[in-house]
N, CA, C and O atoms as a Maestro MAE file, in Angstrom:
{
 s_m_m2io_version
 :::
 2.0.0
}

f_m_ct {
 s_m_title
 :::
 protein
 m_atom[220] {
  # First column is atom index #
  i_m_mmod_type
  r_m_x_coord
  r_m_y_coord
  r_m_z_coord
  i_m_residue_number
  s_m_chain_name
  s_m_pdb_residue_name
  s_m_pdb_atom_name
  i_m_atomic_number
  :::
  1 25 9.086 82.311 -6.142 1 A "MET " " N  " 7
  2 3 8.175 81.495 -7.034 1 A "MET " " CA " 6
  3 2 6.559 81.949 -6.065 1 A "MET " " C  " 6
  4 15 6.139 81.460 -5.015 1 A "MET " " O  " 8
  5 25 6.082 82.832 -6.765 2 A "PHE " " N  " 7
  6 3 4.746 83.599 -6.702 2 A "PHE " " CA " 6
  7 2 4.876 84.101 -5.550 2 A "PHE " " C  " 6
  8 15 3.807 84.477 -5.068 2 A "PHE " " O  " 8
  9 25 5.882 84.272 -4.844 3 A "GLY " " N  " 7
  10 3 5.942 84.690 -3.304 3 A "GLY " " CA " 6
  11 2 5.612 83.833 -2.199 3 A "GLY " " C  " 6
  12 15 5.229 84.058 -1.051 3 A "GLY " " O  " 8
  13 25 5.911 82.586 -2.976 4 A "LEU " " N  " 7
  14 3 5.267 81.660 -1.958 4 A "LEU " " CA " 6
  15 2 7.126 80.904 -1.461 4 A "LEU " " C  " 6
  16 15 8.015 80.587 -2.252 4 A "LEU " " O  " 8
  17 25 7.150 80.837 -0.124 5 A "GLY " " N  " 7
  18 3 8.055 80.299 0.727 5 A "GLY " " CA " 6
  19 2 8.154 78.610 0.802 5 A "GLY " " C  " 6
  20 15 7.131 77.945 0.638 5 A "GLY " " O  " 8
  21 25 9.074 78.157 0.986 6 A "TRP " " N  " 7
  22 3 9.111 76.739 1.194 6 A "TRP " " CA " 6
  23 2 7.858 76.288 2.284 6 A "TRP " " C  " 6
  24 15 7.144 75.369 1.882 6 A "TRP " " O  " 8
  25 25 7.603 76.752 3.365 7 A "PRO " " N  " 7
  26 3 6.805 76.542 4.009 7 A "PRO " " CA " 6
  27 2 5.736 76.124 3.648 7 A "PRO " " C  " 6
  28 15 5.244 75.046 3.982 7 A "PRO " " O  " 8
  29 25 5.124 77.173 2.714 8 A "GLU " " N  " 7
  30 3 3.728 77.540 2.175 8 A "GLU " " CA " 6
  31 2 3.612 76.158 1.054 8 A "GLU " " C  " 6
  32 15 2.577 75.494 1.016 8 A "GLU " " O  " 8
  33 25 4.877 75.819 0.117 9 A "VAL " " N  " 7
  34 3 4.811 74.743 -0.501 9 A "VAL " " CA " 6
  35 2 4.464 73.599 -0.230 9 A "VAL " " C  " 6
  36 15 3.860 72.847 -0.996 9 A "VAL " " O  " 8
  37 25 4.881 73.307 1.104 10 A "GLY " " N  " 7
  38 3 4.688 72.008 1.630 10 A "GLY " " CA " 6
  39 2 3.756 72.164 2.319 10 A "GLY " " C  " 6
  40 15 3.633 71.226 3.107 10 A "GLY " " O  " 8
  41 25 2.942 72.984 2.424 11 A "ILE " " N  " 7
  42 3 1.451 72.831 2.847 11 A "ILE " " CA " 6
  43 2 0.595 72.556 1.909 11 A "ILE " " C  " 6
  44 15 -0.333 71.747 1.938 11 A "ILE " " O  " 8
  45 25 0.978 73.349 0.960 12 A "ILE " " N  " 7
  46 3 0.212 73.009 -0.339 12 A "ILE " " CA " 6
  47 2 0.315 71.638 -0.772 12 A "ILE " " C  " 6
  48 15 -0.687 70.934 -0.897 12 A "ILE " " O  " 8
  49 25 1.666 71.162 -1.043 13 A "LEU " " N  " 7
  50 3 1.602 69.975 -1.233 13 A "LEU " " CA " 6
  51 2 0.942 68.577 -0.553 13 A "LEU " " C  " 6
  52 15 0.499 67.528 -1.019 13 A "LEU " " O  " 8
  53 25 1.142 69.206 0.980 14 A "LEU " " N  " 7
  54 3 0.714 68.261 1.747 14 A "LEU " " CA " 6
  55 2 -1.181 67.972 1.395 14 A "LEU " " C  " 6
  56 15 -1.767 66.904 1.219 14 A "LEU " " O  " 8
  57 25 -1.630 69.153 1.399 15 A "ALA " " N  " 7
  58 3 -3.185 69.215 1.306 15 A "ALA " " CA " 6
  59 2 -3.648 68.501 -0.123 15 A "ALA " " C  " 6
  60 15 -4.602 67.747 -0.315 15 A "ALA " " O  " 8
  61 25 -2.850 68.894 -0.873 16 A "ALA " " N  " 7
  62 3 -2.878 67.916 -2.179 16 A "ALA " " CA " 6
  63 2 -2.521 66.697 -2.295 16 A "ALA " " C  " 6
  64 15 -2.820 66.086 -3.321 16 A "ALA " " O  " 8
  65 25 -1.796 66.075 -1.255 17 A "LEU " " N  " 7
  66 3 -1.601 64.723 -1.043 17 A "LEU " " CA " 6
  67 2 -2.807 64.292 -0.110 17 A "LEU " " C  " 6
  68 15 -3.008 63.113 -0.401 17 A "LEU " " O  " 8
  69 25 -3.574 64.621 0.726 18 A "LEU " " N  " 7
  70 3 -4.746 64.268 1.749 18 A "LEU " " CA " 6
  71 2 -5.632 64.678 0.944 18 A "LEU " " C  " 6
  72 15 -6.755 64.487 1.412 18 A "LEU " " O  " 8
  73 25 -5.638 65.106 0.049 19 A "ILE " " N  " 7
  74 3 -7.231 65.489 -0.836 19 A "ILE " " CA " 6
  75 2 -7.551 64.440 -1.970 19 A "ILE " " C  " 6
  76 15 -8.622 63.894 -2.236 19 A "ILE " " O  " 8
  77 25 -6.106 64.298 -2.659 20 A "PHE " " N  " 7
  78 3 -6.477 63.549 -3.931 20 A "PHE " " CA " 6
  79 2 -5.668 62.151 -3.408 20 A "PHE " " C  " 6
  80 15 -5.846 61.265 -4.244 20 A "PHE " " O  " 8
  81 25 -4.860 61.709 -2.313 21 A "GLY " " N  " 7
  82 3 -4.337 60.555 -2.112 21 A "GLY " " CA " 6
  83 2 -2.978 60.214 -3.022 21 A "GLY " " C  " 6
  84 15 -2.761 60.796 -4.084 21 A "GLY " " O  " 8
  85 25 -2.151 59.263 -2.505 22 A "PRO " " N  " 7
  86 3 -0.971 59.423 -3.356 22 A "PRO " " CA " 6
  87 2 -1.122 58.792 -4.778 22 A "PRO " " C  " 6
  88 15 -0.352 59.171 -5.661 22 A "PRO " " O  " 8
  89 25 -2.244 57.682 -5.093 23 A "LYS " " N  " 7
  90 3 -2.054 57.165 -6.333 23 A "LYS " " CA " 6
  91 2 -3.023 58.125 -7.517 23 A "LYS " " C  " 6
  92 15 -3.314 57.769 -8.659 23 A "LYS " " O  " 8
  93 25 -3.403 59.455 -6.817 24 A "LYS " " N  " 7
  94 3 -3.783 60.296 -7.894 24 A "LYS " " CA " 6
  95 2 -3.068 61.195 -7.999 24 A "LYS " " C  " 6
  96 15 -3.456 61.803 -8.997 24 A "LYS " " O  " 8
  97 25 -1.928 61.866 -7.430 25 A "ILE " " N  " 7
  98 3 -1.211 62.833 -7.510 25 A "ILE " " CA " 6
  99 2 -0.403 62.625 -9.236 25 A "ILE " " C  " 6
  100 15 -0.379 63.496 -10.106 25 A "ILE " " O  " 8
  101 25 0.127 61.370 -9.325 26 A "PRO " " N  " 7
  102 3 0.727 61.446 -10.448 26 A "PRO " " CA " 6
  103 2 -0.040 61.510 -11.513 26 A "PRO " " C  " 6
  104 15 0.447 62.010 -12.526 26 A "PRO " " O  " 8
  105 25 -1.345 61.046 -11.534 27 A "GLU " " N  " 7
  106 3 -2.117 61.424 -12.720 27 A "GLU " " CA " 6
  107 2 -2.362 62.663 -12.752 27 A "GLU " " C  " 6
  108 15 -2.623 62.917 -13.928 27 A "GLU " " O  " 8
  109 25 -2.451 63.868 -11.952 28 A "LEU " " N  " 7
  110 3 -2.203 64.977 -12.121 28 A "LEU " " CA " 6
  111 2 -1.654 65.929 -12.522 28 A "LEU " " C  " 6
  112 15 -1.913 67.044 -12.974 28 A "LEU " " O  " 8
  113 25 -0.265 64.882 -12.121 29 A "GLY " " N  " 7
  114 3 0.990 65.863 -12.874 29 A "GLY " " CA " 6
  115 2 1.144 66.016 -14.107 29 A "GLY " " C  " 6
  116 15 1.698 66.896 -14.765 29 A "GLY " " O  " 8
  117 25 0.165 64.316 -14.598 30 A "SER " " N  " 7
  118 3 0.919 64.310 -15.900 30 A "SER " " CA " 6
  119 2 -0.056 64.775 -17.090 30 A "SER " " C  " 6
  120 15 0.151 64.824 -18.302 30 A "SER " " O  " 8
  121 25 -1.273 65.125 -16.271 31 A "SER " " N  " 7
  122 3 -2.376 66.014 -17.140 31 A "SER " " CA " 6
  123 2 -1.891 67.376 -17.273 31 A "SER " " C  " 6
  124 15 -1.773 68.083 -18.273 31 A "SER " " O  " 8
  125 25 -1.572 67.646 -15.744 32 A "LEU " " N  " 7
  126 3 -1.310 68.984 -16.240 32 A "LEU " " CA " 6
  127 2 0.188 69.315 -17.076 32 A "LEU " " C  " 6
  128 15 0.165 70.342 -17.754 32 A "LEU " " O  " 8
  129 25 1.388 68.579 -17.074 33 A "GLY " " N  " 7
  130 3 2.268 68.425 -18.035 33 A "GLY " " CA " 6
  131 2 1.976 68.773 -19.475 33 A "GLY " " C  " 6
  132 15 2.397 69.615 -20.267 33 A "GLY " " O  " 8
  133 25 1.041 67.743 -19.505 34 A "LYS " " N  " 7
  134 3 0.230 67.310 -20.983 34 A "LYS " " CA " 6
  135 2 -0.032 68.825 -21.260 34 A "LYS " " C  " 6
  136 15 0.743 69.521 -21.916 34 A "LYS " " O  " 8
  137 25 -1.182 69.269 -20.705 35 A "THR " " N  " 7
  138 3 -1.944 70.423 -20.817 35 A "THR " " CA " 6
  139 2 -0.390 71.901 -20.954 35 A "THR " " C  " 6
  140 15 -0.073 72.419 -22.025 35 A "THR " " O  " 8
  141 25 0.029 72.112 -20.092 36 A "LEU " " N  " 7
  142 3 1.239 73.246 -20.407 36 A "LEU " " CA " 6
  143 2 2.192 73.148 -21.517 36 A "LEU " " C  " 6
  144 15 2.809 74.084 -22.025 36 A "LEU " " O  " 8
  145 25 2.246 71.786 -21.865 37 A "ARG " " N  " 7
  146 3 3.300 71.621 -22.859 37 A "ARG " " CA " 6
  147 2 2.350 71.764 -24.315 37 A "ARG " " C  " 6
  148 15 2.980 72.139 -25.304 37 A "ARG " " O  " 8
  149 25 0.902 71.490 -24.485 38 A "GLY " " N  " 7
  150 3 0.059 71.870 -25.446 38 A "GLY " " CA " 6
  151 2 -0.234 72.944 -25.610 38 A "GLY " " C  " 6
  152 15 -0.727 73.205 -26.708 38 A "GLY " " O  " 8
  153 25 -0.052 74.175 -24.498 39 A "PHE " " N  " 7
  154 3 -0.324 75.424 -24.404 39 A "PHE " " CA " 6
  155 2 1.145 75.906 -24.961 39 A "PHE " " C  " 6
  156 15 1.226 76.350 -26.106 39 A "PHE " " O  " 8
  157 25 2.081 75.825 -24.282 40 A "LYS " " N  " 7
  158 3 3.539 76.459 -25.193 40 A "LYS " " CA " 6
  159 2 3.643 75.943 -26.531 40 A "LYS " " C  " 6
  160 15 4.345 76.554 -27.338 40 A "LYS " " O  " 8
  161 25 2.858 74.592 -26.969 41 A "GLU " " N  " 7
  162 3 3.262 74.703 -28.479 41 A "GLU " " CA " 6
  163 2 2.555 75.366 -29.234 41 A "GLU " " C  " 6
  164 15 3.068 75.848 -30.244 41 A "GLU " " O  " 8
  165 25 0.953 75.604 -28.897 42 A "GLU " " N  " 7
  166 3 0.477 76.668 -29.704 42 A "GLU " " CA " 6
  167 2 0.595 77.971 -29.308 42 A "GLU " " C  " 6
  168 15 -0.044 78.761 -30.002 42 A "GLU " " O  " 8
  169 25 1.500 78.638 -27.994 43 A "ILE " " N  " 7
  170 3 1.807 79.772 -28.563 43 A "ILE " " CA " 6
  171 2 3.520 80.049 -29.115 43 A "ILE " " C  " 6
  172 15 4.025 81.171 -29.062 43 A "ILE " " O  " 8
  173 25 4.360 78.667 -29.700 44 A "ASN " " N  " 7
  174 3 4.800 79.127 -30.072 44 A "ASN " " CA " 6
  175 2 4.497 78.792 -31.255 44 A "ASN " " C  " 6
  176 15 5.157 79.339 -32.139 44 A "ASN " " O  " 8
  177 25 3.618 77.982 -31.598 45 A "ASN " " N  " 7
  178 3 3.538 77.792 -33.190 45 A "ASN " " CA " 6
  179 2 1.613 77.977 -33.575 45 A "ASN " " C  " 6
  180 15 0.783 77.095 -33.797 45 A "ASN " " O  " 8
  181 25 1.528 78.793 -33.545 46 A "PRO " " N  " 7
  182 3 -0.166 79.124 -34.059 46 A "PRO " " CA " 6
  183 2 -0.476 78.310 -35.074 46 A "PRO " " C  " 6
  184 15 0.352 77.784 -35.818 46 A "PRO " " O  " 8
  185 25 -1.530 78.197 -35.127 47 A "THR " " N  " 7
  186 3 -2.060 77.757 -36.666 47 A "THR " " CA " 6
  187 2 -2.807 78.519 -37.631 47 A "THR " " C  " 6
  188 15 -3.287 79.621 -37.364 47 A "THR " " O  " 8
  189 25 -2.888 78.089 -38.474 48 A "ASP " " N  " 7
  190 3 -3.498 79.539 -39.581 48 A "ASP " " CA " 6
  191 2 -4.512 79.803 -39.112 48 A "ASP " " C  " 6
  192 15 -4.535 80.997 -38.812 48 A "ASP " " O  " 8
  193 25 -5.643 79.161 -38.818 49 A "GLU " " N  " 7
  194 3 -6.952 79.123 -38.242 49 A "GLU " " CA " 6
  195 2 -7.120 80.241 -37.135 49 A "GLU " " C  " 6
  196 15 -8.038 81.060 -37.174 49 A "GLU " " O  " 8
  197 25 -5.964 80.199 -35.951 50 A "ASP " " N  " 7
  198 3 -5.814 81.533 -34.674 50 A "ASP " " CA " 6
  199 2 -5.170 82.576 -35.807 50 A "ASP " " C  " 6
  200 15 -5.786 83.640 -35.751 50 A "ASP " " O  " 8
  201 25 -4.297 82.591 -36.647 51 A "LEU " " N  " 7
  202 3 -3.687 83.867 -37.507 51 A "LEU " " CA " 6
  203 2 -4.757 84.744 -38.465 51 A "LEU " " C  " 6
  204 15 -4.574 85.861 -38.950 51 A "LEU " " O  " 8
  205 25 -6.140 83.714 -38.599 52 A "GLU " " N  " 7
  206 3 -7.188 84.476 -39.689 52 A "GLU " " CA " 6
  207 2 -7.908 85.120 -38.590 52 A "GLU " " C  " 6
  208 15 -8.507 86.117 -38.992 52 A "GLU " " O  " 8
  209 25 -8.053 84.898 -37.374 53 A "ASP " " N  " 7
  210 3 -9.048 85.175 -35.957 53 A "ASP " " CA " 6
  211 2 -8.707 86.942 -35.689 53 A "ASP " " C  " 6
  212 15 -9.554 87.832 -35.614 53 A "ASP " " O  " 8
  213 25 -7.657 87.044 -35.614 54 A "LYS " " N  " 7
  214 3 -6.529 88.163 -35.509 54 A "LYS " " CA " 6
  215 2 -6.597 89.346 -36.863 54 A "LYS " " C  " 6
  216 15 -6.038 90.433 -36.722 54 A "LYS " " O  " 8
  217 25 -7.245 89.043 -38.001 55 A "GLU " " N  " 7
  218 3 -7.087 89.520 -39.061 55 A "GLU " " CA " 6
  219 2 -8.581 90.310 -39.260 55 A "GLU " " C  " 6
  220 15 -8.810 90.949 -40.287 55 A "GLU " " O  " 8
  :::
 }
 m_bond[219] {
  # First column is bond index #
  i_m_from
  i_m_to
  i_m_order
  :::
  1 1 2 1
  2 2 3 1
  3 3 4 2
  4 3 5 1
  5 5 6 1
  6 6 7 1
  7 7 8 2
  8 7 9 1
  9 9 10 1
  10 10 11 1
  11 11 12 2
  12 11 13 1
  13 13 14 1
  14 14 15 1
  15 15 16 2
  16 15 17 1
  17 17 18 1
  18 18 19 1
  19 19 20 2
  20 19 21 1
  21 21 22 1
  22 22 23 1
  23 23 24 2
  24 23 25 1
  25 25 26 1
  26 26 27 1
  27 27 28 2
  28 27 29 1
  29 29 30 1
  30 30 31 1
  31 31 32 2
  32 31 33 1
  33 33 34 1
  34 34 35 1
  35 35 36 2
  36 35 37 1
  37 37 38 1
  38 38 39 1
  39 39 40 2
  40 39 41 1
  41 41 42 1
  42 42 43 1
  43 43 44 2
  44 43 45 1
  45 45 46 1
  46 46 47 1
  47 47 48 2
  48 47 49 1
  49 49 50 1
  50 50 51 1
  51 51 52 2
  52 51 53 1
  53 53 54 1
  54 54 55 1
  55 55 56 2
  56 55 57 1
  57 57 58 1
  58 58 59 1
  59 59 60 2
  60 59 61 1
  61 61 62 1
  62 62 63 1
  63 63 64 2
  64 63 65 1
  65 65 66 1
  66 66 67 1
  67 67 68 2
  68 67 69 1
  69 69 70 1
  70 70 71 1
  71 71 72 2
  72 71 73 1
  73 73 74 1
  74 74 75 1
  75 75 76 2
  76 75 77 1
  77 77 78 1
  78 78 79 1
  79 79 80 2
  80 79 81 1
  81 81 82 1
  82 82 83 1
  83 83 84 2
  84 83 85 1
  85 85 86 1
  86 86 87 1
  87 87 88 2
  88 87 89 1
  89 89 90 1
  90 90 91 1
  91 91 92 2
  92 91 93 1
  93 93 94 1
  94 94 95 1
  95 95 96 2
  96 95 97 1
  97 97 98 1
  98 98 99 1
  99 99 100 2
  100 99 101 1
  101 101 102 1
  102 102 103 1
  103 103 104 2
  104 103 105 1
  105 105 106 1
  106 106 107 1
  107 107 108 2
  108 107 109 1
  109 109 110 1
  110 110 111 1
  111 111 112 2
  112 111 113 1
  113 113 114 1
  114 114 115 1
  115 115 116 2
  116 115 117 1
  117 117 118 1
  118 118 119 1
  119 119 120 2
  120 119 121 1
  121 121 122 1
  122 122 123 1
  123 123 124 2
  124 123 125 1
  125 125 126 1
  126 126 127 1
  127 127 128 2
  128 127 129 1
  129 129 130 1
  130 130 131 1
  131 131 132 2
  132 131 133 1
  133 133 134 1
  134 134 135 1
  135 135 136 2
  136 135 137 1
  137 137 138 1
  138 138 139 1
  139 139 140 2
  140 139 141 1
  141 141 142 1
  142 142 143 1
  143 143 144 2
  144 143 145 1
  145 145 146 1
  146 146 147 1
  147 147 148 2
  148 147 149 1
  149 149 150 1
  150 150 151 1
  151 151 152 2
  152 151 153 1
  153 153 154 1
  154 154 155 1
  155 155 156 2
  156 155 157 1
  157 157 158 1
  158 158 159 1
  159 159 160 2
  160 159 161 1
  161 161 162 1
  162 162 163 1
  163 163 164 2
  164 163 165 1
  165 165 166 1
  166 166 167 1
  167 167 168 2
  168 167 169 1
  169 169 170 1
  170 170 171 1
  171 171 172 2
  172 171 173 1
  173 173 174 1
  174 174 175 1
  175 175 176 2
  176 175 177 1
  177 177 178 1
  178 178 179 1
  179 179 180 2
  180 179 181 1
  181 181 182 1
  182 182 183 1
  183 183 184 2
  184 183 185 1
  185 185 186 1
  186 186 187 1
  187 187 188 2
  188 187 189 1
  189 189 190 1
  190 190 191 1
  191 191 192 2
  192 191 193 1
  193 193 194 1
  194 194 195 1
  195 195 196 2
  196 195 197 1
  197 197 198 1
  198 198 199 1
  199 199 200 2
  200 199 201 1
  201 201 202 1
  202 202 203 1
  203 203 204 2
  204 203 205 1
  205 205 206 1
  206 206 207 1
  207 207 208 2
  208 207 209 1
  209 209 210 1
  210 210 211 1
  211 211 212 2
  212 211 213 1
  213 213 214 1
  214 214 215 1
  215 215 216 2
  216 215 217 1
  217 217 218 1
  218 218 219 1
  219 219 220 2
  :::
 }
}
C-alpha cells in the first residue's frame, strides 16, 4: 500500500485522530468516499461535454 507498512499507517491514523478529533473523522471519510465515487463514475461514464473537449 504505497510502500507504507502497518506502523506508518497507524501513526498516520493516530495523527489524524489527534488533529481532527473523533467526531470529525467519519465526516471526512464520508466526504472522501463521495469524492472518490464521483471521480470513478466520471472516469467510467464521461459526459458528452467532456468528449467534445478532446476533439
